[in-house]
C-alpha positions, 0 to 999 in steps of 0.5 A: 426521487429516482435520480437521488436513489441512483446517486446514492447507489453510485456513491455506495458502489464507489466506496469499495476498494476491492482487494487493496489490502492484499496488495499491501500484504507483501509490504507488511510481510517484509516490514515484519520480517526484515531486520539486518540479519533477515532482510534477504528472507524477508525479501524472498517471503514478500516476493512469494507473497506478491506473486501468489496474491496477484498471480491470478490477476496478472494472468488475466492482464490486470496490472496494478501499480502497487502489485507490480512495484512490489514484485519488481522491488522484492525481486531486485532485493532477492537477486542482490542477496544472491549475487552481491557479497554481503559486505557490499549490502550493508546499506540494504541491511540498514535501510531495507524497511526505510526504502520499502516504506518510502517506495510505497509512499512514493507510489501511492502519493505519485499516483494522485497525479495520474490515477489514484491507486485505490481506484484500480481496486474500486473499479473491479466492483463498480460499473464503468458509469460510476468511475468518473463520478465526483464521489468515486474520484474524491473518495479514491483520492482521499484514501490514496492520500491517507495510505501514502501519508501513513507510509510516509510517516512509517518511513520517518518512523523507521528512520528514527529507529536507526537514529535512536536504536534504544527506541527501535521497538517503538519506531519499528513496531508500535508506530507503524502498526498504529499507522496501519490500524488507523489507515485500515479503520479510516478506509472502512469508515470514510467512504460511508461518512463522505457518501452521507455528506455528499448525497 
């Protein structure tokens, strides 16, 4: 009985994803603000958001892959905006949202081969003896795959917005927002449902 109670407690602890949503905020800011005429401002706003939201963690040596990717990516875009003539950046103006969404998808899905990125946040609110449990590992693999898949579909959607400009409101706004809402709701619900089945 005591063993079962301990397993339930570990499963409950393993579901926390900590401040993972804050790491997505700069990317969402960029996606909302970026357009052919505003991507430079979007990159700067996203860079500021990334630094502010992860600043305390960076000062304490917490290097999360999504935070670091965001800071580097938005810093590069900001430097390009300042240093390169606008005429040479047409490709950035056209594909800024596609590139940003694709990069998040690549980072998230790529982390599945090493350490699922959501686990970096979950470990902040769980004791070390939980980190290697099957429940903790499984939940974070699934959540990471869901976020990676959502951003992969957003990449496709923003590509379609370029291909079909008359439908760009749907592909640039409706579809990505629907995917983000779905991913958030899944993240909130899945851990508890899996815990109920696994324990």
